[in-house]
N, C-alpha and C positions, 0 to 999 in steps of 0.2 A: 332388710332386704338388700344391702349393698352388697350385691352379689355381681353385679354388671348386668347384661340384660337376660332375661328369663325367657325360656323357653316355653310357649304356651299351652304346648301339649304334653309337658312334664311337671306343670305346676302341682303342689301339694293341696289339699285343702285349706291349709292355713295361709299358702300362699295367694290362693286365689280370694279368700277373704281380706285378705290384705289389701290387694289389687282392688277390691270392690268397696274401698273404705269402710269396711265393716270392723277393722281392728287395725292398731296403731301399725304403721308399717315397719317400725323398729323392733318394737318389744312384745306387739300382739295384744295389746291392753285392749279394752272394749269401750273403757270411761275416759271422760275428759278429752275427747277428740278434737282436733283442730286441723286445718288445712296445713299440709307438710310437702307439696311439691309433686314430683313425678317419680314413678318409676316406669320401666320399660320391659314391654315385650318383643321378641324378634318377629318378624312380618314376613314373609315370604322367604324365599332363598339366596334374595340378591343384597342382603345385609340390612334392610329397613327395619325401622324399631316402630311401636305404638306405644305413645305415652299415655298413662293412666294418673290421673289426680288422686293422690293418697293423702292419709291422714295420719298426725302423730298424737300421741297423749302429751299432755300436759307435761310428764316427766321425763320426757326424751327432749334433747336439746336439738336448737336449729331447725332447719328446713330441708327439704328433699328427703328421700328414702333410700 
C-alpha cells in the first residue's frame, strides 16, 4: 500500500481489507500476520490524514505499509 495517502471514497475491496488488518498491507496475504505500522487515508478537504494500524505477513520485510 505504499502509494501515499489513499482516497477513502475510492478504495477497492482489497485495499479496504488491508486497512482493516484482514490482509498483509504489502502483499495481501492472510496468514502469519504481525503489526506493521500505519497506512493513511485522506480526511476532509484541508489535507488531513487518518492513520490506520495495518499488519504485515512474516514474509514481508520491515515495518510500515
